C-alpha angles and dihedrals in degrees: 000000000000121000092248090054090053091047091053092047089052094050104040099032100027096055099056091040089054091050094048094045091048088062090059096039120109110205116219114216129187097007120130109225118231100178121198095184118027123192120201114201124205120147127166118038123050092207091058090058088063090053092055092063093092090051089051090052092049089050089056090052095048099036106029095160097051126099109239120214131174131214118202145138114283094257088065097060096088092046092054093044090054087049088057103259108147109247090234088059096057120092116192139191121206117225099186096115135352096261092052089045095053093041091046091051093052091046093048090052091048091050093048090052092048088051091056096232110191104176134031136194110203110202094183115100117232090334109149095198095060091041089055091049091052091052095044092046087078094245111155092202120046127184123195148124113291126194096222102177098355118120114244122356088107112184098157127237096303101120127091094186114040121195125192112240105231119199088196093064123081110246096248091054089048091053093050087050090063092058089048089050089056090059094064129076115273111267143157089242126089114273149236103043094191143095110260124229126248108277096200098082087049098055122125115269120195117219110206124220109241093215092053091047089055094046089051091048090053091048092050091046089053089056093051099269104114107182096201098131094271095084134052122216114208118185126212120197102190094173140086132182124270089247090086113013091179091073092076120110108216112274089227088063091053088052091050091047090051092052089053094048094048090060083085102076091209092062124098121182129219123196115211133192145114126300087259091054095051097096089052090050090048089054088052091051091056092045090054089049099199132126088220092073123088128191107227095163112131091001100100135054118234088263089049091051091052090052090049088054088053090056103039125088101221145356134208114193143163116244099284142109097294089063091062094041089054089055089066089065133045098256114136103244137188115197123198116218130183120136091031130042129241088217087077106021103024116130114258100219126121100250105039122118124189128208114204124161095205097219119184090251094050131131092036096162122064143136086280093070101027088255093289121132131189091213116126096170105061098190088159084075104027088051090063107101130214091236090057094052094045091052093048091049093050091049092048092049092049098043120100117237114273143138118296131187119251105280091006131266110289118236138161116284127231112296123233099052108139094193092064128079118263093244139043096015109164143173132181116251 
């Protein structure tokens, strides 16, 4: 189903269901949860799954005796398995068609109830669908983001542990806060009333398989990309999901960036993307017009992509899932932000840098509008110049490993970039 269809279902079906279920809900107050089977819920965006990892680690620390399960859409299964969630502990819902979606939802609820889920942590913000799933799962204790005195964002009275959604917290910290909230007695007040730990040391780190690395080296060498120390492989991810089309940097800019990078005779470029994005990547290959460009879109699994990140020397990507997957490795990465802000959804790895212009209208998508913008002129992305990106990539590739704040620290970008606006030009350092 399209993102817009899912938004409409959440709004027009979710609202009355939340109201009706709230009439039957019995709020628990004052009880201290001691969950035996805990269900995490995160559905739509694959990159957000990576950001839930610190919260999962915190749950293991706080509830060491509990079984941990995860409910997500079918596309998220592979991400969770790579993150170490046992396949038998993952409950999925298919979204490829309305019938499969409805049947999959009912099957997921039935399975949760059979598992005996007694606590849930809902990472989705103000999403009625995931709130309903948490309630119907049979969980006695349910932690999630609540609107309190905010107008709109109605999700009924289905949470036992209500957290404030703060746009001043990085998403990974906010998710961890939901686990901390579940550690406190049920109350009508916002929880948790605590200082949250630093999420950076708790981030997901991918451990590559040496055999797979060697096989990938041989495969790349066969395609004219010998990674023997004499050549550099830089990856370009020129795509973004259909959820927020405004996140795309113009393809023409990627072509210009490629031409600038290829001035270095030791550089080879690899284009990444999903199988559906391979034709677009092929057009970009033709537009670049160099025999030192290889189209890798749709030719690697997610595990293969992570191994590719372990071998490559740099990555430039739109704000999308690959930016967060890359943060699980040591690849120097530049992430381009526009309609969203890296202060909330920036990757939390050691070698990630974000470029964000900080226009007055940005960020224009958020949990408050179901991440749907009316903007048809995304100057927040078109205003990012090639020289800015090239400077940030060179700095990232030359910088030693070290701690970085979630989303990076914002600093002024290189001057003299005619493609950028005269004021407010920023890049993460």
